[in-house]
C-alpha positions as CSV (number, residue, x, y, z in Angstrom):
1,M,219.2,106.9,100.2
2,A,215.7,105.8,101.3
3,T,213.9,106.4,104.6
4,L,210.7,105.2,106.1
5,R,208.2,107.8,107.2
6,K,204.8,107.7,108.7
7,K,202.0,110.1,107.9
8,G,198.7,109.5,109.6
9,N,198.0,105.7,109.6
10,A,200.2,105.0,106.5
11,Y,203.9,104.4,106.0
12,F,205.8,106.0,103.1
13,I,209.2,105.3,101.7
14,D,210.9,108.7,101.0
15,Y,213.8,108.4,98.5
16,R,215.6,110.3,95.7
17,V,216.5,109.3,92.2
18,D,218.7,111.6,90.0
19,G,218.1,114.3,92.6
20,R,214.4,114.2,92.4
21,R,212.4,113.4,95.6
22,R,209.8,110.6,95.4
23,R,207.5,108.9,97.8
24,K,205.8,105.5,97.8
25,N,202.9,104.3,100.0
26,V,203.8,100.9,101.5
27,G,200.7,100.4,103.7
28,K,199.8,100.6,107.4
29,A,201.8,97.6,108.8
30,K,205.2,98.6,110.1
31,K,206.9,95.3,109.6
32,I,205.7,95.1,106.0
33,A,206.8,98.7,105.5
34,E,210.3,97.9,106.9
35,L,210.6,94.9,104.5
36,A,209.5,97.1,101.6
37,L,212.2,99.7,102.6
38,K,214.9,97.0,102.4
39,D,213.7,95.8,99.0
40,F,213.7,99.4,97.8
41,E,217.3,100.0,99.0
42,V,218.4,96.9,97.0
43,K,216.6,98.1,93.9
44,I,218.1,101.6,94.2
45,A,221.5,100.0,94.5
46,R,220.9,97.9,91.4
47,K,219.2,100.8,89.5
48,E,216.1,98.8,89.0
49,L,213.4,101.4,89.8
50,G,213.1,102.6,86.2
51,F,213.5,106.3,87.0
52,E,217.2,106.5,86.2
53,K,218.1,108.6,83.2
54,K,219.0,106.5,80.3
55,D,222.0,107.8,78.4
56,S,224.7,106.8,76.0
57,T,227.4,108.4,74.0
58,L,226.7,109.8,70.5
59,S,229.6,107.9,69.1
60,K,228.0,104.6,70.2
61,L,224.7,105.5,68.7
62,L,226.2,106.5,65.4
63,L,228.2,103.3,65.2
64,D,225.2,101.1,66.0
65,Y,223.0,103.1,63.6
66,Q,225.4,102.4,60.9
67,E,225.2,98.6,61.6
68,Y,221.4,98.9,61.7
69,C,221.4,100.4,58.2
70,K,223.7,97.7,56.8
71,T,221.1,95.1,57.9
72,N,217.8,96.9,57.2
73,V,218.2,99.3,54.2
74,A,219.3,99.0,50.6
75,P,223.0,99.8,49.7
76,S,222.0,102.9,47.8
77,T,219.9,104.1,50.8
78,Q,222.9,103.3,53.1
79,Q,225.0,105.7,51.1
80,R,222.4,108.4,51.3
81,Y,222.0,108.0,55.1
82,K,225.8,108.1,55.5
83,A,226.0,111.4,53.6
84,I,223.3,112.8,55.9
85,I,225.1,111.6,59.1
86,D,228.3,113.1,57.7
87,N,226.6,116.5,57.3
88,F,225.3,116.2,60.9
89,K,228.8,115.3,62.3
90,R,230.3,118.2,60.4
91,F,227.8,120.6,61.9
92,L,228.4,119.2,65.4
93,K,232.2,119.5,65.0
94,I,231.8,123.2,64.2
95,D,228.9,124.3,66.5
96,Y,229.0,121.7,69.3
97,P,232.5,120.2,69.4
98,H,232.4,119.0,73.0
99,L,229.0,117.3,72.9
100,E,229.4,113.6,73.7
101,M,226.2,112.3,75.4
102,I,222.8,111.8,73.8
103,S,221.1,113.5,76.8
104,H,222.9,116.7,75.9
105,F,220.9,117.1,72.7
106,T,218.1,119.7,72.6
107,P,215.5,120.7,70.0
108,K,217.4,124.0,69.6
109,M,220.4,122.1,68.3
110,F,218.4,120.8,65.4
111,E,217.1,124.3,64.7
112,D,220.7,125.3,64.5
113,F,221.4,122.3,62.2
114,K,218.6,123.5,59.8
115,S,220.2,127.0,59.7
116,Y,223.7,125.5,59.2
117,R,222.5,123.4,56.2
118,K,220.6,126.4,54.7
119,G,223.9,128.3,55.0
120,E,225.6,125.6,52.9
121,G,223.0,126.1,50.2
122,A,220.9,123.0,50.9
123,H,217.2,123.1,49.7
124,N,214.4,122.9,52.2
125,R,213.3,119.6,50.8
126,T,216.8,118.2,51.4
127,I,217.0,119.5,54.9
128,N,213.6,118.0,55.7
129,A,214.7,114.6,54.4
130,E,217.8,114.9,56.6
131,L,215.7,115.6,59.7
132,V,213.6,112.5,59.0
133,V,216.7,110.3,59.1
134,L,218.0,112.0,62.3
135,R,214.6,111.6,63.9
136,M,214.6,107.9,63.0
137,M,218.1,107.5,64.5
138,F,217.1,109.1,67.8
139,R,213.9,107.1,67.9
140,L,216.0,103.9,67.6
141,A,218.1,105.2,70.5
142,I,215.0,105.1,72.7
143,Q,214.2,101.5,71.5
144,W,217.7,100.4,72.2
145,G,217.6,101.9,75.8
146,Y,220.2,104.6,75.0
147,S,217.8,107.5,75.7
148,K,214.4,108.2,77.2
149,E,213.5,111.1,75.0
150,N,213.8,112.0,71.3
151,P,215.5,115.5,71.1
152,T,214.0,116.0,67.6
153,D,210.4,116.0,68.9
154,G,208.8,119.3,68.2
155,V,211.4,120.3,65.5
156,S,209.3,121.5,62.6
157,R,210.0,120.9,59.0
158,L,210.8,123.7,56.6
159,R,208.1,125.0,54.3
160,I,208.1,123.4,50.8
161,M,206.7,125.3,47.9
162,K,203.9,123.5,46.1
163,Q,205.3,120.8,43.8
164,V,205.4,121.7,40.2
165,A,203.7,119.1,37.9
166,P,206.4,116.6,36.7
167,R,207.7,116.8,33.2
168,F,206.5,114.0,30.9
169,L,206.8,113.3,27.2
170,T,203.9,113.8,24.8
171,E,203.0,111.0,22.4
172,E,204.9,112.8,19.7
173,E,208.0,113.3,21.9
174,C,207.9,109.6,22.8
175,K,207.8,108.6,19.1
176,K,210.7,111.0,18.3
177,L,212.8,109.6,21.2
178,L,212.2,106.0,20.2
179,D,212.9,106.7,16.5
180,A,216.2,108.3,17.5
181,S,217.3,105.4,19.7
182,D,219.7,102.7,18.5
183,E,219.1,99.0,18.7
184,W,220.4,98.7,22.3
185,L,218.6,101.8,23.7
186,Y,215.2,101.4,22.0
187,P,213.9,98.4,24.2
188,I,215.1,100.2,27.3
189,F,213.3,103.4,26.7
190,F,210.3,101.5,25.4
191,T,210.2,99.6,28.7
192,F,210.4,102.7,30.8
193,M,207.4,104.2,28.9
194,N,205.3,101.0,29.1
195,T,206.0,99.9,32.7
196,G,206.8,103.0,34.7
197,M,209.8,101.2,36.3
198,R,212.4,103.1,38.3
199,K,215.9,103.3,36.8
200,A,217.4,100.9,39.4
201,E,214.5,98.5,38.9
202,L,215.2,98.2,35.2
203,E,219.0,98.0,35.7
204,N,218.5,95.1,38.2
205,L,215.8,93.3,36.3
206,E,216.7,89.6,35.7
207,W,215.1,87.0,33.4
208,T,213.9,85.2,36.5
209,D,211.7,88.2,37.2
210,I,209.9,87.8,33.9
211,D,206.9,85.6,33.5
212,L,205.9,85.6,29.9
213,E,203.1,83.1,30.3
214,R,201.4,85.2,33.0
215,R,202.6,88.4,31.3
216,K,204.0,89.8,34.5
217,I,207.2,91.6,35.4
218,M,208.1,91.1,39.1
219,I,210.0,93.8,40.9
220,V,211.5,91.7,43.7
221,E,214.4,91.9,46.2
222,K,217.8,90.6,45.2
223,A,220.8,89.6,47.4
224,H,222.6,92.8,46.3
225,W,219.6,95.1,45.8
226,S,216.2,95.9,47.3
227,P,213.3,97.9,45.7
228,K,212.7,101.4,47.0
229,T,209.2,100.4,48.2
230,N,207.4,97.1,48.4
231,E,207.7,94.3,45.8
232,R,205.1,94.4,43.1
233,E,204.0,93.0,39.7
234,I,203.6,95.0,36.5
235,P,201.4,93.7,33.7
236,I,203.0,93.2,30.3
237,N,201.1,94.7,27.4
238,D,201.3,93.4,23.8
239,G,204.0,95.8,22.7
240,M,206.1,95.0,25.8
241,L,205.6,91.3,25.2
242,E,207.1,91.6,21.7
243,V,210.0,93.6,23.0
244,L,210.8,91.1,25.7
245,R,210.7,88.2,23.3
246,K,213.2,89.9,21.0
247,Q,215.3,90.9,24.0
248,K,215.5,87.3,25.1
249,V,217.0,86.3,21.8
250,K,219.6,89.1,22.1
251,A,220.5,88.4,25.7
252,N,223.3,86.0,24.9
253,G,223.0,84.2,28.2
254,S,223.2,87.3,30.4
255,K,221.0,87.1,33.6
256,Y,220.0,90.7,33.1
257,V,217.1,91.5,30.8
258,F,218.8,94.8,29.7
259,P,222.5,94.2,30.0
260,D,225.3,96.4,28.8
261,E,227.1,95.3,25.6
262,D,229.4,93.1,27.7
263,G,226.5,91.3,29.3
264,K,227.0,92.9,32.7
265,Q,224.8,95.4,34.5
266,I,224.3,98.8,32.8
267,Y,226.8,101.4,34.2
268,K,224.8,103.6,36.6
269,N,225.1,107.0,34.7
270,R,225.0,105.7,31.1
271,L,221.3,105.8,30.5
272,R,220.8,109.4,31.7
273,K,223.7,110.6,29.5
274,R,222.2,108.9,26.5
275,L,218.8,110.3,27.3
276,M,220.1,113.9,27.6
277,T,221.9,113.6,24.3
278,L,218.9,112.2,22.4
279,A,216.4,114.6,24.0
280,K,218.5,117.5,22.9
281,Q,218.8,116.2,19.4
282,C,215.0,115.6,19.3
283,G,214.2,119.2,20.4
284,F,213.3,118.9,24.0
285,P,216.5,119.5,26.0
286,D,214.5,120.0,29.2
287,V,214.1,116.3,29.5
288,T,217.3,115.4,31.5
289,K,216.2,112.6,33.8
290,I,215.2,108.9,33.3
291,H,212.5,109.6,35.8
292,S,210.7,111.6,33.2
293,L,210.0,108.4,31.3
294,R,208.4,107.0,34.5
295,H,206.3,110.1,34.8
296,T,205.4,109.6,31.1
297,F,204.0,106.2,31.9
298,A,201.8,107.4,34.8
299,S,200.7,110.6,33.1
300,H,199.4,108.9,29.9
301,L,197.6,106.3,32.0
302,V,195.9,109.1,34.0
303,M,194.9,110.9,30.8
304,K,193.4,107.7,29.4
305,G,191.1,107.5,32.4
306,V,193.0,105.1,34.8
307,D,192.2,105.9,38.4
308,L,194.9,107.1,40.8
309,A,194.7,104.1,43.1
310,T,195.6,101.8,40.2
311,I,198.4,104.2,39.2
312,K,199.7,104.0,42.8
313,Q,199.9,100.2,42.6
314,L,201.6,100.1,39.2
315,M,204.1,102.7,40.2
316,G,204.9,101.1,43.6
317,H,204.3,104.3,45.5
318,S,204.2,103.9,49.3
319,D,201.3,106.2,49.8
320,I,198.7,108.0,47.6
321,D,200.1,111.4,48.4
322,T,203.0,110.7,46.0
323,T,200.5,109.6,43.2
324,M,198.5,112.8,43.7
325,I,201.1,114.8,41.7
326,Y,199.3,113.5,38.7
327,S,195.8,114.6,39.9
328,H,195.9,117.8,37.9
329,L,195.8,115.6,34.8
330,T,192.5,114.1,35.9
331,E,190.7,117.4,36.2
332,K,190.7,118.3,32.5
333,H,189.6,114.8,31.5
334,V,186.8,114.8,34.1
335,N,185.6,118.1,32.7
336,D,185.9,116.7,29.1
337,A,183.9,113.7,30.1
338,V,181.0,115.9,31.4
339,E,181.1,117.9,28.2
340,R,180.3,114.7,26.2
341,L,176.8,114.5,27.8
342,V,174.0,115.3,25.4
343,F,170.4,115.1,26.5
């Protein structure tokens, strides 16, 4: 309901939207003010003033977010996001079973979610990662017109202890591991150590991604897979070039550079199991992840004087903060460099 009121020499339209009183100055001419009043009444009826509270059901947001992920993120990331949403839905079912509308969410609910997940034994880093995904979902809700506010705003992340320096293999350990590897495994572990590729990047590497003339390995998106970060090129050193040429002969027509014995893609858990077995035999059982070989590549480059910006590019890190986990390795070598000065 809107009414026309006069105060002094000016006319005002007095109206309410969502229970909140508002006024709008429409000038000094009565006829113009009356026309403005009629226009306002039409806009109020059509809800075109822009003050109405945007809202939608949580179920619709979850469904649309799932479709968004299918289009915009990699399949492996979709699975991770789905697990996070499942955790969130499980929490809501227990603590807020009657909640239906997005507008009903408050920052306190996300504080409760943090407590709930800690009670399940989730680590702080895991909970923080889940909050990032939920914050992104509610940010999209605003973009899609489902909500005017993000209820996760102001929800703080949990404190993370300072990251321990990543485990990498020494030159002696690298030699032991390669010597213990069979004909199938040797070129795979050698490639990790000489390129710093992620496990999924190596498993999805195809011969069309290899340019032996330019001596470049290209980490690029496939129809069924996308890199974790941006596409990039990795230079091929002399040792890597020799390994790839031999691997090409052994490929037997497989499109994959490093196929399983049947020519298909390597089974997802096979490499880690083989690494754990060999590392234990070689005397360093604490090496249990393929990612340690990626750390080995970066760590040895840093120790040989390569700057962190170059390491970031080679590793495909999205920001320099990730690369900074290797910064402690530069300190000793910087100090050693100064010690070489003799005047």
